[in-house]
C-alpha positions, 0 to 999 in steps of 0.5 A: 120352520125349517127355513129359519133354522136352516138360515141360522145354521148357514149364518153359524157356518159363515161365522165359524169360517170367518173366525177361523180366517181371522185367527189364521191371519192373526197368527200369520201376522204375528209370525211374519218376522220369523218366516225367512226366505219369502220369494219375490217375483217383482222386479226392482226398479231404479227409481230415485226418491228425494228422501235418502232414508226411503228404501224402495222395496217392491216385495215389501209393499206389493208382493202378496204371499200365500204363507201370510194369508195373501197379505203383503209384508207392510200389511203384516206390520200394520196388523202387528200394530193392531194386535198390540194395540188390542192387547195393551188396550185390554190390559189397561181396561182390565187394570181400570176395572180391577181398581173400580175406576171406569174411564173418564174418572 
């Protein structure tokens, strides 16, 4: 009997740790634009691209930061898009539910 409760306790601890990590990552993703002076150890190259509007910045796509929970800045931007999608989807769902209009009707 103790092995079943022990394994369920272990699962609970893992779920709590994962929830804390996801919460900390979401906070880092939202606060990333306000974090200034992130160091960059990557050496910039003189690569030329045919698109004149493309600016190659190795720190943006390849440099991972401890302050951002080991994410790159472009991953943080993508995470902000996901967070906003969830918030706006929840708002739309709440509005449809309060008006008693299920999806598809």
